[in-house]
C-alpha positions as CSV (number, residue, x, y, z in Angstrom):
1,M,-9.9,-14.3,-3.4
2,R,-12.3,-11.6,-4.2
3,T,-12.8,-10.5,-0.6
4,C,-9.0,-10.5,-0.1
5,L,-8.5,-8.2,-3.1
6,W,-11.1,-5.8,-1.7
7,V,-9.1,-5.6,1.6
8,A,-5.7,-5.4,-0.1
9,F,-6.4,-2.9,-2.8
10,L,-9.5,-0.9,-2.1
11,V,-8.8,0.3,1.4
12,L,-6.1,2.7,0.4
13,T,-4.1,5.1,2.6
14,M,-4.3,8.6,1.0
15,N,-3.4,12.1,2.2
16,A,-6.4,13.7,3.9
17,S,-8.2,16.4,2.0
18,P,-9.0,19.7,3.6
19,A,-12.3,19.9,5.5
20,I,-15.3,20.6,3.3
21,E,-16.5,24.1,3.8
22,V,-20.2,24.7,3.8
23,T,-20.7,26.9,0.7
24,Q,-24.3,26.2,0.1
25,I,-26.8,25.8,3.0
26,A,-29.5,23.3,2.2
27,G,-33.1,24.0,3.3
28,A,-36.3,22.1,3.3
29,A,-37.3,20.5,0.0
30,H,-39.8,18.1,-1.5
31,A,-39.6,16.6,-5.0
32,Y,-40.6,13.6,-7.1
33,P,-37.6,12.1,-8.9
34,E,-37.8,9.0,-11.1
35,M,-35.6,5.9,-11.5
36,L,-34.8,4.6,-14.9
37,D,-32.4,2.2,-16.6
38,L,-29.6,3.7,-18.7
39,N,-31.7,3.5,-21.9
40,G,-34.3,5.7,-20.3
41,K,-36.9,2.9,-19.5
42,K,-38.9,3.9,-16.5
43,L,-38.5,1.7,-13.5
44,G,-40.6,3.6,-11.0
45,P,-41.4,6.9,-9.4
46,G,-39.8,8.3,-6.3
47,E,-40.3,10.9,-3.5
48,Y,-37.5,13.1,-2.1
49,V,-38.0,14.8,1.3
50,Q,-35.4,17.1,2.8
51,D,-35.8,18.6,6.3
52,V,-33.7,20.8,8.5
53,E,-33.4,20.5,12.3
54,G,-31.0,23.2,13.5
55,S,-27.6,22.5,11.8
56,R,-28.7,19.0,10.9
57,L,-30.0,18.1,7.4
58,K,-32.2,14.9,7.0
59,V,-32.9,13.3,3.7
60,R,-35.3,10.5,2.8
61,I,-35.7,9.1,-0.7
62,T,-38.2,6.4,-1.6
63,Y,-38.8,4.6,-4.9
64,H,-41.7,2.4,-5.8
65,L,-40.6,0.1,-8.6
66,A,-42.7,-1.7,-11.1
67,D,-41.5,-5.1,-10.0
68,N,-43.1,-4.7,-6.6
69,R,-39.9,-3.5,-4.9
70,V,-39.7,-0.5,-2.6
71,I,-36.3,1.2,-2.0
72,E,-35.7,3.7,0.7
73,E,-32.5,5.7,1.4
74,K,-32.0,7.9,4.5
75,G,-29.2,10.2,5.4
76,T,-28.4,12.7,8.2
77,F,-25.8,15.4,7.7
78,Q,-24.1,18.2,9.7
79,Q,-24.0,21.5,7.9
80,G,-21.6,23.4,10.1
81,P,-18.9,24.5,10.7
82,Q,-17.8,21.9,8.1
83,F,-20.0,19.5,6.1
84,S,-20.1,15.9,7.4
85,Q,-22.3,12.9,7.3
86,K,-23.7,11.3,10.5
87,E,-25.9,8.4,9.4
88,W,-26.9,6.5,6.2
89,S,-29.2,3.6,5.5
90,W,-30.5,1.9,2.4
91,Q,-33.4,-0.7,2.3
92,E,-34.9,-2.8,-0.4
93,R,-38.2,-4.6,0.2
94,R,-40.2,-6.8,-2.1
95,A,-43.9,-7.3,-1.4
96,G,-43.2,-6.0,2.1
97,T,-40.4,-8.5,2.9
98,M,-36.9,-7.1,3.5
99,Q,-34.4,-8.2,0.8
100,R,-31.4,-6.0,1.7
101,E,-30.5,-3.4,4.3
102,Y,-27.3,-1.4,4.8
103,L,-26.6,0.9,7.7
104,I,-23.6,3.0,8.8
105,H,-23.2,5.3,11.9
106,F,-20.4,7.6,11.0
107,D,-19.5,8.7,14.6
108,S,-19.0,5.1,15.8
109,G,-18.0,3.6,12.5
110,Q,-20.4,0.7,13.1
111,A,-21.7,-0.7,9.8
112,T,-24.1,-3.6,9.2
113,A,-25.6,-5.3,6.3
114,H,-28.6,-7.7,6.1
115,K,-29.4,-9.7,3.0
116,R,-31.8,-12.4,2.0
117,E,-30.2,-15.0,-0.2
118,N,-31.7,-18.3,-1.3
119,G,-34.5,-18.1,1.2
120,S,-32.2,-17.4,4.2
121,E,-31.0,-14.3,5.9
122,R,-27.3,-13.3,6.3
123,E,-25.7,-10.5,8.3
124,W,-22.4,-8.7,8.1
125,S,-21.1,-6.3,10.8
126,K,-17.9,-4.3,10.9
127,T,-16.4,-1.3,12.7
128,L,-15.0,0.9,10.0
129,K,-12.3,3.5,10.3
130,I,-14.1,6.8,9.5
131,E,-12.5,10.1,8.8
132,P,-15.0,12.7,10.0
133,G,-16.0,15.1,7.3
134,Q,-14.0,13.0,4.7
135,T,-16.2,9.9,4.5
136,F,-19.6,9.8,2.9
137,A,-22.2,7.3,1.5
138,G,-25.1,7.3,-1.0
139,F,-26.8,10.6,-1.7
140,G,-24.3,12.3,0.6
141,F,-22.0,12.7,-2.3
142,T,-24.5,14.8,-4.2
143,L,-24.6,17.2,-1.2
144,V,-20.8,17.1,-1.1
145,L,-20.6,18.1,-4.7
146,Q,-22.8,21.1,-4.1
147,N,-20.4,22.4,-1.5
148,L,-17.2,21.5,-3.5
149,R,-18.6,22.7,-6.8
150,D,-16.4,25.8,-7.2
151,R,-13.2,24.0,-6.4
152,L,-14.0,21.2,-8.8
153,R,-15.0,23.5,-11.6
154,K,-11.7,25.2,-11.3
155,G,-10.0,21.9,-12.1
156,E,-9.2,20.6,-8.6
157,A,-9.3,16.8,-8.1
158,I,-10.4,15.9,-4.5
159,T,-9.9,12.5,-2.8
160,L,-12.5,11.5,-0.2
161,K,-13.6,8.2,1.3
162,A,-16.8,6.3,0.4
163,V,-18.6,3.6,2.5
164,G,-19.8,0.8,0.3
165,F,-21.2,-2.7,0.7
166,T,-20.2,-5.9,-1.2
167,P,-22.3,-6.8,0.9
168,T,-19.5,-6.7,3.6
169,P,-19.1,-3.0,4.7
170,R,-16.0,-1.4,3.1
171,V,-14.3,2.0,3.0
172,V,-13.0,3.0,-0.5
173,S,-11.0,6.0,-1.6
174,V,-12.7,7.9,-4.4
175,K,-11.6,10.8,-6.6
176,L,-14.0,13.7,-7.4
177,T,-13.6,15.7,-10.6
178,S,-15.5,17.9,-12.9
179,A,-16.4,16.6,-16.4
180,G,-17.6,20.0,-17.7
181,T,-21.2,21.0,-18.8
182,D,-23.5,18.6,-20.6
183,R,-26.8,18.7,-22.4
184,V,-29.1,16.6,-20.4
185,P,-32.3,15.3,-22.0
186,M,-34.9,15.0,-19.3
187,S,-38.7,15.3,-19.1
188,G,-39.0,16.1,-22.8
189,R,-36.5,19.0,-22.5
190,V,-32.8,19.4,-22.9
191,L,-31.2,21.1,-19.9
192,P,-27.7,22.3,-19.1
193,G,-26.1,20.1,-16.4
194,E,-22.8,20.4,-14.6
195,H,-21.2,16.9,-14.8
196,F,-19.1,15.4,-12.0
197,L,-17.4,12.1,-11.7
198,I,-16.8,9.9,-8.6
199,Q,-14.1,7.4,-9.4
200,P,-13.1,4.5,-7.1
201,Q,-9.3,4.4,-6.8
202,I,-8.4,0.9,-7.8
203,P,-4.9,-0.3,-8.9
204,A,-4.8,-1.8,-12.4
205,I,-4.2,-5.3,-11.1
206,A,-7.3,-5.3,-9.0
207,K,-9.4,-4.3,-12.0
208,L,-8.7,-7.8,-13.4
209,F,-10.8,-9.2,-10.6
210,I,-13.2,-6.5,-9.5
211,K,-15.5,-4.3,-11.6
212,I,-16.6,-1.1,-10.0
213,S,-18.3,1.5,-12.1
214,D,-17.8,5.2,-11.8
215,T,-20.7,7.3,-10.4
216,N,-21.9,10.2,-12.6
217,I,-23.8,13.1,-11.0
218,W,-25.2,16.2,-12.7
219,L,-26.0,19.4,-10.9
220,T,-28.0,22.4,-12.0
221,P,-26.0,25.6,-12.7
222,P,-25.7,27.7,-9.5
223,P,-27.3,27.7,-7.1
224,S,-26.4,24.0,-7.5
225,G,-29.1,21.4,-7.1
226,F,-29.5,17.8,-7.9
227,M,-30.3,17.0,-11.6
228,R,-29.3,13.4,-12.4
229,W,-27.4,10.5,-10.9
230,E,-26.1,7.4,-12.7
231,G,-24.4,4.4,-11.0
232,A,-24.8,1.0,-9.5
233,L,-28.1,0.6,-7.5
234,A,-26.4,-0.4,-4.3
235,E,-23.6,-3.1,-4.5
236,P,-21.0,-2.9,-7.3
237,S,-22.5,-6.0,-9.0
238,D,-26.0,-4.4,-9.2
239,P,-27.4,-3.0,-12.5
240,L,-26.5,0.5,-13.4
241,V,-29.5,2.9,-13.1
242,R,-30.4,6.5,-13.6
243,V,-32.3,8.8,-11.3
244,D,-33.7,12.0,-12.9
245,F,-34.8,14.8,-10.6
246,S,-37.7,15.7,-12.9
247,S,-40.1,12.9,-13.8
248,G,-42.3,12.4,-16.9
249,G,-41.4,12.7,-20.6
250,E,-38.3,11.2,-22.3
251,S,-35.0,10.7,-20.6
252,G,-31.9,10.5,-22.8
253,K,-28.1,10.1,-22.5
254,A,-26.3,13.3,-21.5
255,Q,-24.0,14.7,-24.2
256,P,-21.1,17.3,-23.8
257,R,-22.2,20.8,-24.6
258,K,-20.4,22.4,-27.4
259,E,-18.8,25.6,-26.2
């Protein structure tokens, strides 16, 4: 029943949004984010590496968690003439043993998932219908927001597609909106952060059977850069976590800034 509802309600047919214009070219970067729970408890340090090869942008994010897990996310993006995603992968290992792995090749639409459950391994594979330049996954949405920032801050709501795993690969319509500017406690400081929402478009009846949390992303004021991410770790049933761009010090809940 749960899988049938995913197919019936989450794969929605929406009017295509205009191509995403590249308004902010990303360059090489190296940073050390931190993963926490939503109460600010530290789960483990991370490393963020961003490289440029011609018009291609490659991102690798690795987290070493306190419970002996290592999580690694990779993404490849095209930065011109429009912004699009080419590849995405996410892995979770515990003591060197693969627990979960998700992969999607956007040009072919081929998506696979591997998961260890009850001591055995399972695999899911599916060819997804990908709309080039309109479909993204993982950290790709942070880069999308950097390029759509001006449109969203003016009040526009933009519908795109997201690749998710339940663990079966799925395509879900999502709505991107601006939630204003917040005060973001991070690393012992309170910083201004531009708050954006990514909301799965789920009919009310489906919400009776499926719980999918919104994803919250905060960017620095222009030139826009990643500040904070809050959402499910990988699958919708996973715990909600927070990733702060700057590690160390206290991390607190973001609050709307009084104008």
